[in-house]
C-alpha positions as CSV (number, residue, x, y, z in Angstrom):
1,M,73.7,163.6,142.6
2,D,70.2,162.0,142.6
3,R,68.1,161.0,145.6
4,T,69.2,157.4,145.5
5,G,72.9,158.4,145.6
6,I,72.3,160.7,148.5
7,G,70.3,157.9,150.2
8,E,73.2,155.5,149.9
9,I,75.6,158.0,151.4
10,L,73.2,158.6,154.3
11,L,72.7,154.9,154.8
12,A,76.5,154.2,154.8
13,V,77.2,157.0,157.3
14,S,74.4,156.0,159.7
15,L,75.3,152.3,159.4
16,G,78.9,153.2,160.2
17,G,77.8,155.0,163.4
18,L,75.6,152.0,164.4
19,L,78.4,149.5,163.8
20,A,80.9,151.6,165.8
21,A,78.5,151.7,168.8
22,T,77.6,148.0,168.6
23,T,81.2,147.0,168.3
24,V,82.3,149.0,171.4
25,T,79.4,147.7,173.4
26,D,79.8,144.1,172.3
27,V,83.5,144.1,173.1
28,N,83.0,145.7,176.5
29,R,79.8,144.0,177.7
30,R,79.2,141.1,175.2
31,L,75.9,142.6,174.4
32,I,74.3,144.3,171.4
33,P,71.6,146.6,172.8
34,N,68.2,146.3,171.2
35,V,67.8,150.1,171.4
36,Y,70.8,150.6,169.1
37,L,69.3,148.2,166.6
38,G,65.8,149.7,166.8
39,I,67.0,153.2,166.3
40,G,69.3,152.1,163.5
41,S,66.4,150.3,161.8
42,L,64.1,153.4,162.1
43,I,66.8,155.6,160.6
44,C,67.4,153.1,157.8
45,L,63.7,152.9,157.0
46,G,63.3,156.7,157.0
47,I,66.2,157.1,154.6
48,V,65.0,154.3,152.3
49,L,61.4,155.4,152.3
50,T,62.4,158.9,151.3
51,T,65.1,158.1,148.8
52,D,64.6,154.6,147.3
53,A,61.3,153.1,148.5
54,G,61.3,150.6,145.6
55,S,64.3,148.8,147.3
56,L,62.4,148.1,150.5
57,G,61.2,144.7,149.4
58,E,64.7,143.5,148.6
59,R,66.0,145.0,151.8
60,A,63.3,143.2,153.9
61,L,64.1,139.9,152.2
62,A,67.8,140.4,152.8
63,A,67.1,141.2,156.5
64,L,65.0,138.1,156.9
65,G,67.6,135.9,155.1
66,A,70.5,137.3,157.1
67,A,68.7,136.8,160.4
68,C,67.8,133.2,159.5
69,I,71.4,132.3,158.6
70,L,72.5,133.4,162.1
71,L,69.5,132.1,163.9
72,V,70.4,128.5,163.3
73,P,73.7,128.6,165.2
74,A,72.2,130.9,167.9
75,V,69.5,128.3,168.6
76,I,71.8,125.3,168.4
77,N,74.4,126.9,170.7
78,P,73.1,130.0,172.5
79,D,76.4,130.3,174.5
80,G,78.3,130.5,171.2
81,M,76.2,133.1,169.4
82,G,73.6,135.5,170.9
83,M,70.3,136.8,169.6
84,G,71.9,140.2,169.4
85,D,74.1,138.9,166.6
86,V,71.0,137.6,164.8
87,K,69.3,140.9,165.1
88,L,72.4,142.8,164.0
89,A,72.5,140.6,160.8
90,A,68.9,141.5,160.1
91,V,69.7,145.2,160.5
92,L,72.7,144.8,158.1
93,G,70.3,143.2,155.6
94,L,67.9,146.1,155.9
95,Y,70.7,148.6,155.3
96,M,72.6,146.7,152.6
97,G,70.1,144.6,150.7
98,R,71.7,141.8,148.7
99,A,75.2,143.0,149.6
100,V,74.6,141.6,153.1
101,V,75.7,138.3,151.6
102,V,79.2,139.7,151.2
103,A,79.1,141.2,154.7
104,L,78.2,137.8,156.3
105,V,80.8,135.9,154.4
106,A,83.5,138.5,155.4
107,G,82.3,138.5,159.0
108,F,82.4,134.7,159.3
109,A,85.8,134.6,157.6
110,A,87.3,137.3,159.9
111,G,85.8,135.5,163.0
112,G,87.1,132.2,161.7
113,L,90.6,133.6,161.3
114,V,90.7,134.9,164.8
115,A,89.4,131.6,166.2
116,V,92.1,129.7,164.3
117,A,94.8,132.1,165.6
118,L,93.5,131.6,169.1
119,L,93.5,127.8,168.7
120,A,97.1,127.9,167.3
121,R,98.3,130.0,170.2
122,H,96.4,128.5,173.1
123,G,95.6,125.0,171.9
124,P,92.4,123.3,172.9
125,S,91.9,125.6,175.9
126,A,91.0,128.4,173.5
127,R,87.7,126.6,172.7
128,G,86.2,127.9,176.0
129,R,87.2,131.5,175.3
130,P,84.2,133.7,174.4
131,I,84.7,135.9,171.4
132,P,82.1,138.6,170.7
133,F,80.9,138.1,167.1
134,G,79.4,141.6,166.7
135,P,82.7,143.2,165.8
136,F,83.2,140.7,163.0
137,L,79.7,141.4,161.7
138,A,80.6,145.1,161.8
139,L,83.8,144.5,159.9
140,G,81.8,142.5,157.4
141,G,79.3,145.3,157.2
142,V,82.0,147.8,156.3
143,I,83.4,145.5,153.7
144,G,79.9,144.9,152.3
145,V,79.2,148.6,152.0
146,L,82.5,149.2,150.3
147,V,82.6,146.3,147.8
148,G,79.4,144.2,148.3
149,D,77.6,145.0,145.1
150,A,80.8,144.9,143.0
151,A,81.8,141.5,144.6
152,L,78.3,140.1,143.9
153,G,78.5,141.4,140.3
154,W,81.9,139.8,139.8
155,Y,80.8,136.5,141.3
156,G,77.7,136.5,139.2
157,D,79.6,137.2,136.0
158,K,82.3,134.5,136.8
159,F,80.1,131.7,138.1
160,L,76.5,132.2,137.2
């Protein structure tokens, strides 16, 4: 196995730990601690710089793009989405590169399904129920790691 393959395995394992920790904290406290995201980012950078430094530019652009996508709803409705979610999306982009697109789509889809289920069950009163979004981003991150590049390749072949 080459350095890049080992790096991808290390990135997946460290991202899994980060996502588990952020999910538990967000569910229990509705908070994604900056220290988790900072340590995760440093671990990611260390792995990338030693195994695949050439991908750092793509990863930085993916981090910026993912953060910008979540920044809009966070600014428009800060009670609906917190800045922790924005920062988590940026960290996902750093870890995953372009596959973060799949992670975000999967996270939004999963969150949307839960919101629809709550609305169906509780009616309009469900609109006021807070739902932490970090766990949905984490689920999207797992999906992105597992099938992100393949899904993007399939989409590109089919539609572009």
